[in-house]
C-alpha positions in Angstrom: -168.8 112.1 -76.9 -168.6 115.7 -76.6 -168.3 117.5 -72.9 -170.8 118.8 -71.0 -170.2 122.8 -70.8 -173.5 124.1 -69.6 -171.8 124.2 -65.6 -168.6 126.0 -66.8 -170.7 128.0 -69.3 -173.2 129.2 -66.5 -170.3 129.9 -64.4 -168.3 132.5 -66.6 -171.7 134.1 -67.2 -172.0 134.4 -63.3 -168.2 135.5 -63.3 -169.3 138.9 -64.7 -173.0 139.2 -62.7 -172.6 141.2 -59.6 -176.2 139.9 -58.4 -174.5 136.1 -58.7 -173.1 135.4 -55.0 -169.4 137.1 -53.9 -166.3 137.3 -55.9 -164.8 134.6 -54.2 -167.9 131.7 -54.8 -167.9 132.8 -58.3 -164.2 132.5 -58.6 -164.1 129.1 -56.7 -166.9 128.2 -59.2 -165.6 129.2 -62.1 -162.0 127.3 -61.4 -164.1 124.4 -60.4 -165.8 123.7 -63.1 -162.9 125.0 -65.6 -160.6 122.2 -64.0 -163.3 119.4 -64.6 -163.2 120.7 -68.7 -159.9 121.1 -68.4 -159.4 117.3 -67.1 -161.9 116.0 -69.7 -159.9 117.7 -72.5 -156.4 116.5 -71.6 -158.1 112.9 -71.7 -158.5 113.2 -75.2 -156.2 112.1 -77.4 -156.7 114.9 -80.4 -158.9 117.3 -78.2 -159.1 120.0 -81.4 -160.2 117.3 -83.9 -162.4 115.9 -81.3 -164.2 118.8 -79.1 -163.1 122.3 -80.1 -166.6 123.9 -78.5 -165.5 122.5 -75.3 -161.3 124.2 -76.2 -163.1 127.3 -76.8 -164.9 127.2 -73.5 -162.1 126.5 -71.7 -160.9 129.6 -73.3 -163.4 131.7 -72.5 -163.7 130.3 -69.0 -160.0 131.6 -68.4 -160.5 135.4 -70.3 -163.5 135.3 -67.2 -161.1 133.9 -64.6 -158.6 136.8 -65.7 -161.3 139.7 -65.1 -162.3 138.6 -61.6 -159.0 138.5 -60.5 -158.8 142.2 -61.5 -162.7 142.7 -59.8 -160.8 140.9 -56.6 -157.7 143.1 -56.6 -159.5 146.4 -57.1 -161.6 145.6 -54.4 -159.3 144.1 -52.2 -157.8 147.9 -52.0 -161.0 148.7 -50.3 -161.7 147.8 -46.6 -165.2 147.8 -47.2 -165.2 146.0 -50.8 -163.4 143.7 -48.9 -165.8 142.8 -46.4 -168.4 142.4 -49.2 -165.9 139.7 -50.9 -165.8 137.6 -47.3 -162.4 139.1 -46.7 -161.2 140.2 -43.1 -161.4 144.0 -43.4 -163.7 146.2 -40.8 -165.3 149.7 -41.3 -162.8 152.4 -43.5 -162.6 154.3 -39.9 -161.4 150.9 -38.2 -164.7 149.9 -37.2 -165.0 146.6 -35.5 -167.4 143.9 -37.2 -168.6 141.8 -35.1 -169.7 139.2 -37.4 -166.5 138.8 -39.3 -163.5 136.5 -38.0 -159.8 136.0 -39.5 -160.0 133.2 -42.2 -156.4 132.5 -43.5 -157.8 130.1 -45.4 -159.8 132.0 -47.7 -159.1 133.0 -50.9 -160.4 136.6 -50.3 -156.8 137.2 -48.2 -155.0 135.6 -51.1 -153.2 137.5 -54.0 -150.9 136.8 -56.1 -151.2 132.7 -56.5 -149.6 131.5 -59.9 -153.1 129.2 -60.6 -154.7 129.8 -64.0 -157.1 127.6 -65.8 -155.6 127.9 -69.1 -153.3 130.2 -71.3 -153.5 129.9 -75.1 -153.6 126.7 -76.3 -151.7 125.0 -73.6 -154.9 123.8 -72.0 -154.1 124.6 -68.1 -150.6 124.4 -68.2 -149.0 127.1 -66.5 -146.4 129.7 -68.5 -143.5 128.4 -67.3 -142.2 127.0 -70.7 -140.2 129.3 -73.1 -142.6 130.9 -76.1 -143.2 128.2 -78.5 -142.6 125.2 -76.7 -145.0 122.3 -76.3 -145.6 120.9 -73.0 -146.4 117.4 -72.9 -148.7 116.4 -69.8 -146.7 114.4 -67.4 -148.9 111.3 -66.2 -149.0 112.1 -62.2 -152.1 112.0 -59.6 -152.8 115.6 -59.7 -154.2 114.9 -56.0 -151.5 116.0 -53.1 -152.2 113.7 -50.2 -151.0 115.8 -47.5 -150.4 115.8 -43.6 -153.7 116.0 -41.7 -154.6 119.6 -39.8 -155.9 121.1 -37.3 -160.0 122.2 -37.5 -159.9 124.9 -34.9 -158.1 127.9 -33.5 -158.5 130.9 -31.3 -159.0 133.0 -34.5 -162.2 131.4 -34.8 -163.9 133.5 -32.0 -161.8 136.7 -32.4 -163.2 139.8 -33.6 -161.2 141.2 -36.3 -160.9 144.9 -37.2 -159.2 146.8 -40.3 -156.1 149.1 -39.3 -153.8 151.0 -41.4 -149.8 150.1 -40.4 -149.5 152.8 -37.6 -152.8 154.0 -36.0 -154.1 154.5 -32.4 -156.9 154.4 -30.1 -158.3 155.6 -27.0 -158.4 153.1 -23.8 -160.2 154.2 -20.8 -158.2 153.3 -17.5 -160.3 155.2 -14.7 -164.0 155.6 -13.9 -165.0 157.4 -10.7 -168.8 157.9 -10.6 -169.2 160.5 -8.0 -173.0 161.4 -8.9 -174.6 162.4 -5.2 -178.1 164.2 -4.1 -176.9 168.1 -4.2 -178.4 170.7 -2.5 -179.9 173.9 -3.9 -176.2 175.9 -4.2 -174.2 173.3 -3.7 -171.1 172.5 -5.5 -171.9 169.3 -7.7 -169.5 166.4 -7.3 -167.0 165.4 -10.4 -166.8 162.0 -11.9 -163.8 161.0 -13.4 -163.6 159.2 -16.6 -160.1 159.0 -17.6 -158.9 158.2 -20.9 -155.5 157.9 -22.3 -154.6 156.8 -26.0 -152.9 153.8 -27.1 -150.5 153.8 -29.9 -149.7 150.7 -32.0 -148.4 149.3 -35.1 -149.1 146.2 -37.6 -146.5 143.7 -37.2 -145.3 141.4 -40.0 -145.6 137.6 -39.5 -144.4 135.9 -42.8 -142.5 133.1 -44.3 -141.2 130.9 -47.6 -141.6 128.0 -49.2 -138.5 125.6 -49.9 -137.8 125.7 -53.8 -139.6 123.5 -56.0 -138.3 122.8 -59.6 -140.6 124.3 -62.3 -141.9 121.5 -64.5 -143.3 119.9 -61.0 -145.9 123.0 -61.0 -146.5 122.9 -64.6 -146.8 118.9 -64.3 -149.3 119.1 -61.6 -152.1 122.0 -61.4 -152.4 121.0 -57.9 -148.9 122.0 -56.3 -149.3 125.4 -56.1 -152.2 125.9 -54.4 -151.2 123.1 -52.2 -148.4 124.8 -51.7 -150.3 128.2 -51.1 -152.4 126.4 -48.4 -149.8 124.8 -46.7 -147.9 128.3 -46.5 -151.5 130.0 -45.2 -152.0 127.3 -42.5 -148.6 128.0 -41.2 -148.9 131.5 -41.4 -152.0 131.1 -39.5 -151.0 129.2 -36.9 -147.6 131.7 -36.6 -150.8 134.8 -35.9 -153.0 132.8 -33.7 -149.7 132.1 -31.4 -148.2 135.8 -31.5 -152.3 136.6 -30.4 -152.2 134.1 -27.8 -148.7 134.6 -26.1 -146.9 137.4 -27.5 -144.4 139.1 -25.5 -144.1 142.3 -27.5 -140.3 142.1 -27.5 -139.0 143.6 -30.5 -140.8 143.4 -33.4 -143.1 140.7 -31.6 -146.8 141.3 -30.7 -148.1 141.8 -27.7 -150.3 139.0 -27.0 -153.3 138.8 -25.0 -152.3 136.3 -22.4 -149.1 138.8 -21.6 -151.6 142.4 -21.5 -151.8 143.7 -18.3 -154.7 144.9 -16.3 -156.5 141.2 -17.7 -158.9 139.8 -14.7 -157.1 136.9 -13.1 -159.7 134.0 -12.0 -158.1 131.4 -9.4 -158.8 128.1 -9.8 -161.9 126.7 -7.7 -163.5 123.3 -7.4 -163.1 122.6 -10.7 -162.6 124.0 -14.5 -166.5 124.4 -14.7 -166.5 126.4 -11.4 -163.6 128.5 -12.1 -165.1 129.8 -15.5 -168.5 130.4 -14.0 -166.3 132.7 -12.0 -164.6 134.1 -14.7 -168.4 135.1 -16.0 -169.4 136.7 -12.5 -165.9 139.1 -12.7 -166.7 140.1 -15.9 -170.6 140.4 -15.6 -169.7 142.5 -12.6 -167.6 145.1 -14.1 -170.6 145.9 -16.7 -169.5 143.9 -19.7 -170.8 140.4 -21.3 -168.1 137.4 -21.8 -169.7 135.2 -25.3 -166.6 133.2 -25.6 -163.9 130.9 -24.5 -160.6 129.7 -25.7 -159.2 126.8 -24.1 -156.3 123.9 -25.0 -158.3 120.9 -26.0 -156.8 118.5 -23.0 -158.8 120.8 -20.9 -161.6 120.7 -23.0 -161.4 117.2 -23.1 -161.6 117.3 -19.1 -164.4 119.0 -19.3 -166.6 116.9 -21.4 -165.7 114.2 -19.5 -165.7 115.2 -15.9 -169.1 113.9 -14.2 -171.5 114.0 -11.4 -171.6 112.3 -8.3 -174.6 110.2 -9.9 -171.9 109.1 -12.8 -173.4 111.6 -15.5 -171.6 113.5 -17.7 -171.7 117.4 -16.3 -172.4 118.4 -19.7 -176.1 116.6 -19.6 -175.5 113.8 -21.8 -175.2 109.9 -20.7 -174.2 109.1 -24.7 -170.2 109.3 -24.9 -170.8 109.0 -29.0 -172.7 112.1 -28.6 -170.1 115.2 -28.7 -171.7 117.5 -26.2 -172.3 121.1 -27.1 -169.7 123.2 -27.7 -170.9 125.8 -25.3 -170.2 126.1 -22.0 -172.1 128.5 -19.2 -173.3 129.6 -22.9 -170.0 130.4 -23.8 -169.0 129.6 -27.5 -166.2 127.3 -27.4 -163.3 127.7 -29.3 -159.7 125.0 -28.6 -156.6 126.1 -29.6 -153.1 124.7 -29.4 -151.7 128.0 -28.7 -153.6 128.6 -25.1 -151.8 126.9 -22.3 -152.9 123.8 -20.7 -154.6 125.0 -17.4 -155.6 128.2 -19.1 -158.6 129.6 -20.5 -159.9 133.0 -21.6 -163.5 134.3 -21.5 -164.0 137.9 -22.7 -166.4 139.9 -23.9 -166.1 140.6 -28.0 -166.3 144.1 -27.5 -163.0 143.9 -25.6 -160.2 142.9 -27.8 -159.6 142.2 -31.8 -157.0 141.1 -33.9 -155.7 143.8 -36.3 -155.0 143.6 -40.2 -154.7 145.3 -42.9 -155.4 144.5 -46.4 -155.0 140.4 -45.7 -152.8 137.7 -46.4 -150.4 137.8 -49.4 -148.7 134.5 -51.3 -146.2 135.3 -53.9 -144.5 133.4 -56.4 -140.6 134.2 -57.3 -137.7 132.2 -59.4 -135.4 135.5 -58.2 -134.1 134.5 -54.8 -130.5 133.3 -55.2 -129.6 131.2 -58.0 -133.8 129.7 -58.2 -133.3 130.9 -61.6 -130.4 128.7 -62.6 -131.7 125.9 -61.1 -135.0 126.3 -62.9 -136.4 126.7 -59.5 -139.5 128.7 -57.9 -140.5 129.4 -54.2 -143.4 131.5 -52.5 -143.3 133.5 -49.8 -146.5 134.2 -47.7 -146.9 136.8 -45.2 -149.5 139.5 -43.5 -149.4 142.7 -41.1 -151.3 141.9 -37.9 -151.5 142.9 -34.4 -154.0 142.7 -31.7 -155.4 145.6 -29.6 -157.5 144.9 -25.9 -159.5 148.0 -25.5 -161.1 146.8 -22.1 -159.0 144.3 -20.6 -161.4 144.1 -17.5 -163.6 142.9 -19.6 -161.1 139.6 -20.5 -160.4 136.8 -17.8 -157.3 134.5 -17.8 -158.8 131.6 -15.9 -156.8 128.9 -14.1 -158.7 125.3 -14.8 -155.8 123.6 -13.0 -155.3 124.1 -9.2 -151.3 125.2 -9.1 
């Protein structure tokens, strides 16, 4: 029975069609359809004799993937192009794109992954064997049964801005409005709007995988993607913690909670009331808060809090229905990086996470004696910072009594 190739051929055609969706979406579709065909080819006793047309289609898919990866590589050199393919970049001059959030799991943010669909006649095997060797597929289950991951992050609601490694911006530190009625011929009053120059730079956050036997990677087509995903997840947690709690010591990032000039809102009555007071404080200085970040335990307490008549504060009497993840109209993001009993309420124009081109995942056998041991390991890294342009538009809220 011949392998169905319509979906793969459509993906190959779309790979070179700029009107067929984002580069990332086209790449994902191409890999998905290519892997389906490769899996069916591997199940055949003699693929070349049984379905040579499918082999040619797999090779064409690999060629299309190579072209697509080259296009993505060129696009990442431009922050404007990076935004078009779904990455994290902002405008070329550092302009904020308030619709962009930092997603370290996005394929658009990774370069240097070793995954390829096919090469030559190896039908999807990676080129780790010497030229002329024949690689026979090992009967391994390609699925990696991984541990659970936290599905929410402070990075889901924080704006992102593309930055060079070293950069500066102007922050207003004084507003003194002295406008008044002035009689004819009298001296006009002077208002003060003092700004200060803030110099900053991106900081490297990185880690390595443990060494992996190269045959594990060649025998299991999902392993390198699994390792890359784990590294990206670990990097995301480190970035999130630094952005929230960083002390700024040494090469560390100065996190939001340790930035001077934030509004500090003391606990009043309950968590819900305290957050409402934070909104008033931010609005009173001319800003509009749209988001709140808090610990999952605190959000649970707010969801389960009840009125005097026993109904939940958030309006639903049915415990099987999750409350809408909004509080006083604020978008809610829960994060383990935020200390329990604390919330961050902010106007999105007040701060942003700074990044450069994105996250790199690269494989190498040149660490220590990895080559002699036939081992590979991956490195995942990126450069980040967080800028608080308007500290008075950010409130640090106490959700519990001291």
